N, C-alpha and C positions, 0 to 999 in steps of 0.2 A: 503493499500500500504506500502511496505517496505521502511524504511528509507535508504539513501545512505551509511550509516554506515553498516546496516546490510547486504546489498547487497555485499559490500566490505569484510564483515568478511566471507560469504558464498563462495565468489570467492577464499579467502585464503584458505578454506577448500579444494576446489577443486584442487587448485594448490599444497598443501600439499600432498594430497592423489596421485596425478599424480606423483610429484617428489618421493614420498615414494614408488612408485612400484605398485601401484593400478591403472592400466590405464583402465580397463573395466568400463565405466560409470555406468552400472547396478550393478555391484559388489561394486563399490564406494558408490551408494546410499543405498545398503543393508547394509553395514558395518556402515555407518553413522546412518542409522535408528535404528541399535542395540544401538549405544551410545546415540541417542536422547532418545530411549526407557529407558534406564538406568538413564538418566537425570530426565525423567518425572516421573518414579517410585518414585524416591526419594521425588521429589516436591509434587507429589500426596499424598504420605504417611503423609508429614508434614502437608498438608492441612487438611486432614481427622483429624489428631490430633488436629489442632487448632478449627476445628468445633466442634469436640468433646468436648472440653474444654469450649467452649462457650455455648454449650447446655447441659452441665454436664452429657453427654452420654459416654458410654465406646466404644472403636473402636478396631476393629482387625487390628493391624499393619502389614503391609507386611514384615516388618523386624524384627519381634518378635520371639524369640526363636533361635533354631539352624537349620541349614540345613545340611543334610546328602549327602555328595558328593558322586554321583553316581560311582560306581567301585571301590572306597577306603573305604567307609563307614566313612569316617572322618566327625566329627561334627564341623561345623563352625557356629559361632555367626553370625546371618543375619545382625546385625548392621555393621559388617565389609564389607557387600556388598552394601552399600549405596554409591551413587555417591559422596556425601559430605565426606565420609571417604577415599575412594580409589583415589580421585583425589589429596590427600595430600602426597600420596606416591611417592618415588622416581621412575624415569622413568621405569627402569628395574624391580623393584619391582612392580610397577603399572601394567605393561604388563603381567607379570606373573600371579598377582592375577586377574586380569580381565579375561584373558584367561582361567585359570584353576578353579577358583571359581564363579566370577560373572556371566559370561556367562553360565555355566552350571545352574546356579540358575535362570536366567531369561528365560531359555529354557522350564523350566517347572512350571513357575509362575502361570499358569491358571489351575491347576490339570491335572492329568496324562491323563485324558481322553478326555480333551478339543482339539478341532481344532487347536488352537493356539500351544499346545504342541506336537500334532502330526506333525505339518508341520515344527516345529523347531527341531524336532529329530535329523535330518542330517544336520543341520545348523553349520556352522563353523565360528569362529572369526579369521579372517586372517590378521589383521593389523600386519605387521612384524617388525616394529621398535619402540623402547620405545618413541624416539623423535617424531615420528609421532602420536602416542596416546597422549602424553603429550601435544602437540600443539593442537590436535583436542578437548581434553577436555577443554583446555583454551579458544578455539574460541567458542565452544558450551556455555560455561558459559557465556561468553560476549554476545552471541546473546540472552540468555535468560534474561540477565540484560537489554538489549534493549527492549525486549518484555515487561518486567516489566514496563519500562519507558512509552512504547505506551499505556500499559493497564491504568496506571495511568492517562494518558492524555484523557482516555475515549474509546479507542479501545479495542474492545472485544478480550479476550485471544486467543480464539480459532480461531478468524479471522486472527491474527497476526501470530499464529503459522501455521495456513494453507498457509498464504502467503509464510512463510518461506519454508515451505515444497514444495510450488509449485514453488518457485523459485529454490531450489534444483533440482528439477525435469526438470525445463527449461533448466538448465545447462548441461544436458546429451545430448552430441552431436549426439548420435545415436537415440535419441528418435524420434519417428515418423516411424520408419522402421517397416515392417510388418503390417503397420496400427494402431500401438499402440502409443497413445499419450494421455496426460492428458486433461481432459476437464475443461476448466475455470471455477471457482467456481461461478461467477454470471449466467453463462448459466445453471449450474446446479440448482441454486436457481430459475432461471426462470422456468425450467422444473418442478420443484417440485410445484410451483404455479399453473401450467397449469393441473397437475394432483391431487394435494391436498392430499397426503397421510394422513391417519388418524390413531389414537391411536386403536389398536385392529386388524389392518389390517396386512397382511403378505406382505412383500416388498423384491423385488428381483431384482438382475442384473446379467445377464448370462455372462457378460464379464467385471468383476467389476474392475480389476486392482488394484488400490491403495485404492479403496472403497469410492471414492467421492460421488456417488450418494447415497450410503447408509447413509453417513454422512449427505448429503444435506436432505435426507427425515428425518432423526433423529432431525435436527435442525429446520426443518419445524414443525414437530410435537410439539416440545418443545415451539416454538414461539406460536403456536395455544393455548397452556395451560399455558401461561404466562399473568400475570395481566397486564392491559394496561400501568399502570404507571411504570411497570418494564422492558416494550419492548424498544428496541432501534431500530433505522431505519439506515441502511448503506447507502452509497453514491449512491446505485442503487435503493433505495426505498424499499428494502427488509426488513421484520421485523426480530428481532433477540430475544430471551429470554431463560430462563434457567427452564421453567417448574414448577413455584412456586405454580400452581393450582393443580399439581399431589400430592396428600397428601397421597395416599394409596400405601403404599409399594408394594402391589401386582401388581398394574400398572406399576410401576417402573421396577419391575422384568420381566414382560412380555416384556415391551418396549425394555429392555436391552439385554434379553436372547432369545426371540422367536418372534421377529419381522423382523430382517433383514437378508437377505441370499444373498451371492454372490458366483460367481464361476470364476475361471480364470484357463488358461491352463498352466501358467507359475508359477512355484513353489516360485520362487522369488518374484513376484509380490502378490502371496498369502501371504506370510510372511509379506511384507510390509503392505498389506491391513489389515492383522490381528492386527499388531502393531498398525497402525494408528486407528482403531476402538477402540482398548483397551484404547488407550491414550485420546480418546474423552469421555470416560465414557461408552462404549458398553461392558459390563463386560463378555459377552459370545458371541464373535462374531462368525458367522455362515458363514466363507469363506472357501471354498474347493477347491482343485484342480480338476478340470475336464473341458473336452471340451464339452460344452452344445450342440455342433452340432453333436456329435458322437453318437453312439449305447450305450454308456456307460451311458448316461444321460436319466432319465425317469420320470421328474418332469412335466407332462402335467397337465392342470387345477389345477394349485396349487396356485398361487399368486393373490392377490387382485390388486397390483400396481407392475408395472415394469418400471424402468428407466434405460435406457442404451444409451451407445455410443460405439457400437461394432466395430470391425477392419473394415476399409473401403476397404481393398484390401487383395487380397490373396484368396486361395481356399482350398478345403478339399479333401482328397481322396474319390473318389465316393464311394468305397466300405465300408466306414467308416461313411458315413452320416446316421443319425438316420432314420429309416424307417418311421417314424410318421411326418417327414418333406416332404410335398407333392410337392415342387417345384422341377422342373427336372433342377437343377443346380449345379454347385460346388462353385459358387461365394459366398463368406461369407457375403457380404453387403445385399444380398438377403436372404440368409438362416437364418440370425439371426432375420430378421423381422418375418419371418415364426415361428421362434423357440419363439419369444414373444407372437405371437397369440396362439401358442399351450400351452404355459406356464400359460397364464392367465386363471383364473376361468371366467365362464360365468358372464359378468357384470364387469369384471376387467378392469383397466385403465393402458394405457401405454403412455410413452413419449420417443421416440427413435431418435437419430441423424443419419441421412443417407447422403451420398453424393448426390449431385443433380442428377446424372445419373440414381438413382432408380426412380426418378419422371418422367423421360420421356424416358428412355432406350427403344430401339425398338425390344430387343430379346423377344422370347416366354416367357422366366423366368420373364423378367421385368413386361410384360403385366399381366401376371398372379398373379404377387405379388400385383399389384395395384387392379387388380380385386377382389382378396381375401380381400383386405383391406376395398374396398366398399361394398363388397357382404356378407363376413362373419363378419364383423365388423361395427361399427359406426364410421366411420372416421371422427373426429370432426374438425381437425385443421391441417394446414400446415403453419408452420412459416418458411419464406425463410431467410437464414442468409447470411451476405456478406462474400466474401471470405477471409478475413483477421482474421476471428475470432479465427481460431487455428494456427495463426502465433505465435511464430517462428517454430513451428512444422511442418504445412502445410499449403499451400495457397488454398486447395479445397474448392469450394462453396459447402454449406450444407444446411439441412432443418431439422426442427424438426416435426415428424410425431406425432399426438396425436389421440389416438384412444381407443374404447371401445369393448370388445370382445363381439360379439351377437348384438342384436338390428339391426336398419337399417339406413343406410346412406341416408339421405335426401338432405342435401346440406353440403357444406365443406366451413370452414371459413379459408380464407387466410390472411396471413400478410406479408407485405414486409420490414422485419428489415433493415434498412440502416446504424444504428450506434448502437453500444453496449456500449457506454460510453468510449471506448479506440480507439487508433489510429489503422488503419487496416494495419500497417507496422510491422515489426520484433520487434520494440521497445514495442509497445502496451501501449504507455502512456495515462493516463487518459485525456478524453475531455468532453467537456460539452454536445455534442450531444448524447443522449441515449434514444433509443427506448422502452427499458425494461420496465419502469414503464407504458407506454402507452399500450404496449401488455398486461400487466396483468389486466389493467383496461378494456379495450376493450373486452379481453377475458371474464371477469366476467360478463360484460353487453351484450355481443353478442346475448342473447335471446330476448333482448328488440329492437334489430335493425328491422326497419320495411323495406319492400321491397323498398319504395320509397326512403329511406336513403341508399340504396346499391349502392354507387358510386364507380365504379372500377377504377377512377382515384385516389383514396385516398389510403393510405397504407393498410387498411384492407378491406375486402368485402367477400361476400358468393357467391359460384357457384353451381347451382342446380346440382344433381348428374347425371341426363341424360345428361346436357351438357358436363360432364366430360367423360361419356360413349361415347358420339358421337365424342369426340375428342381422341379416342382410349386410353382411361383411363389416358390421360396425366395430372399429378399433378404439372407441373411447374407453378409458378405464372405467368411468362411472357406470358403464352398461353391466360391468361384471363385478365391480367391487361390492362387497357386502358391508353395510353400515351396522355397527352394533348398537342397535336402538333399545334404550332402556326407558320403559313405559313410566311416564311421570304420574305419580300417584297424588290425587286431589281429595280434598274432603267433599263430604256429601253437600249437595246444595244448601239444604236447611241449616247447616252449621255455617256455611259462608254467608248465608243471609242473616244469620243471628249475629255473626261478627258485624256485618253492615249495619245493623239495627243499632247495636251497641256503639259503634263509632259516631252514629248520627246523634245519638242522645248526648254522647260528650260534647259534641260540637254545639248543640242546642244550648247545654248547660253552660259552656264557655262563653257563647254571645250573651247569654243573660247576665253572667258576671261582669262582662265588659260594659254592659249598659248601665249598670248599677254604680260603677266608678265614677 
């Protein structure tokens, strides 16, 4: 969790951008991402240098040699492109230097044929005033100084940086429109536990936004390949690690270059996602701009694992819907689940967040989707989440569907999540009640659950597939959960009437006493 000081600094950033003329929240977060990227490049390079000195190895500095400025052919010493260099410049000089030299440099940092370079080609640095840039640089330095303090106090660096980035996004006033909003990181971690992505598998997200699910899968794999004595456990009970057991450079290359694939239809989100993955060590991020529901997308039977939180509302032009999507609807929340099924390999696993309406909607498309989940896949689990999980973005009730492409659904595991370790209001403060550790524990041991132990009055239980079919393919937990109702005992009517009469007499007596005074 961020300290009050960090939150105050981030709020100052927003206020400065607003008063500096950048009022569009998405534009602001894009420009801030560029600055954070510049700051992290410098820090990453210095860390690589220190690591090399410790191991007596050579390293290829990001800022070694000269950079040829596109268009002019001017040779620029890369050392002058460091954050630590240009932050010392006077305001006007700093703005010109960043606009005309540093920004062109970071646009091609990942070689000319990479996805990053491709989507940064038409990016522009639009901070208009020297004073705004100077203040932003100062605040970002202060933010990273606070991150360093928290890291020394035992907090994982990437967790704190992720908290900072998440808080930045939470301040976007228009976030949540068109069904787009950031998935809380503890929910991402939970979903990674449910499908358990592994080294060597291809992992995708067809609506990746800032790349949160891809990063979640990356950290899940790293934790699985970290020695027990090097693992840390966060407040939600999830393990973290840095992959010290991965000693083969070829495995690292495969993990960082050929494992994670994401798509989003918004170019700005693609850029932010690319920078996010690069800053977390995924050296060749594979995030591209594409509408994965459209005819332009053709990656069926492609992934081992898919994690997603696709848009909850909206529709697509009927004529542009991919012909391989069999559902007869234009509703994106239904089509995206169909997309996940098609994109998985046989035996591939998926965890996807859906609005509650998908579970019980009465339209033919809703029913057909649920039928597909039960008949074309092994629908393994439905985790019902409380309506406050996505606040302050939205208050909609949601669920996590976990399924495997192919196989046969015999019974479906349901879990009624009532608390996620945070308050369910807009503030989302941390609280003690948290079902996440129990969800993971019971999910991993669900195969040992005997029929006699299947108590539907508890938070988790199984429902046979035939019962679901008989209930019109309804997947809402309230259809199957039993409420332990204790009948209230009331006194007989004549006793209650007697009490009322007694009270009336007392009232009349009190009124008489008051009148006599």
